[in-house]
N, C-alpha and C positions, 0 to 999 in steps of 0.2 A: 478419488479426484486426481485427476492428471496434473501435472505441471502446466501444460497448458490452458486446460480449465482454470487453474488458479489465476495466470497470466491474465486471463482474459477478463476476470471478474474483478479483479484489482485495478485493470486497466478502466474498465467501464466504472469504477468506483472514482478513479481519480478523473476519468474526464468530466463525470457529473460535478463532481465538488469544485473542482478547479476550472468548471468550463473552459478546457481545453480540446482540442483533437487529438485524436489517436497518434497522428503524425508527431506530435511533440513529445510523446512519451518514450523514456528510454529506459530500458531496465537498469541501467547503470547510472541513471539519474537519483537525485535525492528529493525527498519533497520540497526542500526548498528551491532546489534549482527549476524545479517545475512550477515555481512560485506560490508555493504555500506558505501562509503566515502562520503562526503560532495556532491561532482559532481552526484554521484549515486544518492543521496537523490533526487537532485532537478531533475534531469531525471524523478525517479520514479514518483514523485509528478506530474509533466507535464503529464506525459504518463497517470497518474490515472485520472488526469481533464478532459484531452482532451476525455478519453474514457468514462467518466461518467456524463461527462458535469457539474460538480461540482467547486467550486472554495474553495482550504483550506483558513483560515484566515493567514494572515501573521505571525500572532503572535503564532500560532502554533509550537511547538518544535518538530519537526520531528525527530530528531535525539532519545528523548526519547517516542516518540509514538509506542504503539504497534500495529502491523498489525490489531488484533484485534479492534483496536480503530479507525484505517482508515477506517475498513470495517464498523462498527458502524456509523461513520460519514456520509458515503455513503449509507448508509442504510435509513438514517434520511432524507436525500433528496429526497428519493424516497417513503417515506410515509406519 
């Protein structure tokens, strides 16, 4: 899976869960900056984990994690 495919799928998940357009999503943004509350964060993480068959560490601060960081984590699992 390419980086571009990962970013595209993550963007689709964010658009769906946060009800925002693709133009609002910046890879340097955090989930909080995109308007996610704690429940949204949990739902997004679960969706990403199920979609990519990965598991984020429990101590990962999702609120402070940039979208690019989430994509990096996923990409490493496929390399």
